[in-house]
C-alpha positions in Angstrom: 197.2 39.1 90.9 195.9 41.9 93.3 197.6 42.2 96.7 194.2 41.4 98.4 194.0 38.1 96.4 197.4 37.2 97.4 196.6 37.8 101.1 193.4 35.7 100.8 195.3 32.7 99.2 197.9 32.9 102.1 195.0 33.0 104.7 193.2 30.1 103.2 196.2 28.0 102.8 196.9 28.1 106.5 200.6 28.0 106.1 202.6 28.4 109.2 206.4 28.7 109.5 206.5 25.0 109.9 206.7 24.7 106.1 210.3 25.7 106.3 211.0 22.6 108.5 210.6 20.6 105.2 213.8 19.5 103.4 215.0 22.1 100.8 212.0 24.5 101.2 213.2 28.2 101.2 210.2 30.2 100.2 206.4 30.3 99.6 204.2 32.8 97.9 200.8 33.0 96.4 200.3 32.6 92.6 198.3 30.7 90.0 198.8 27.1 89.1 200.8 26.2 86.0 200.3 22.8 84.6 202.3 21.5 81.6 203.6 25.1 81.0 200.0 26.6 80.8 198.8 28.9 83.6 195.4 27.6 84.7 194.5 30.8 86.6 193.7 28.6 89.7 194.9 30.1 92.9 197.7 28.1 94.5 200.7 28.5 96.9 204.1 28.4 95.1 206.7 26.4 97.2 210.4 27.4 96.4 213.0 24.7 97.0 216.8 24.8 96.8 216.9 21.4 95.2 214.1 19.4 93.7 214.4 15.8 94.6 212.8 12.5 93.5 209.9 11.8 96.1 211.4 8.2 96.4 214.5 9.7 98.0 212.7 12.0 100.4 211.5 10.9 103.9 207.7 11.2 103.8 207.8 13.9 106.6 209.5 16.2 103.9 207.0 15.7 101.1 205.3 18.8 100.1 201.4 18.2 100.1 199.7 18.7 96.8 196.9 20.5 98.7 197.0 22.7 101.7 194.1 23.8 103.9 190.8 24.8 102.0 192.0 23.0 98.9 194.7 25.5 98.0 197.0 23.6 95.7 200.7 23.8 95.6 
């Protein structure tokens, strides 16, 4: 992915530093969506966590949304 494409994904996603307020979130970076081990080529924002937890054990305020601004997927 070209640097200008990465910058555009970040801009479109509208992420602010508030993403780090979510439990276990440690990083985010632009990339392409991988589904069932296959890279779809679709632009997305990859959210890095220190520990992946079952959604049923998380407070809803700590859920990472499946879509960000402008339809950018996570």
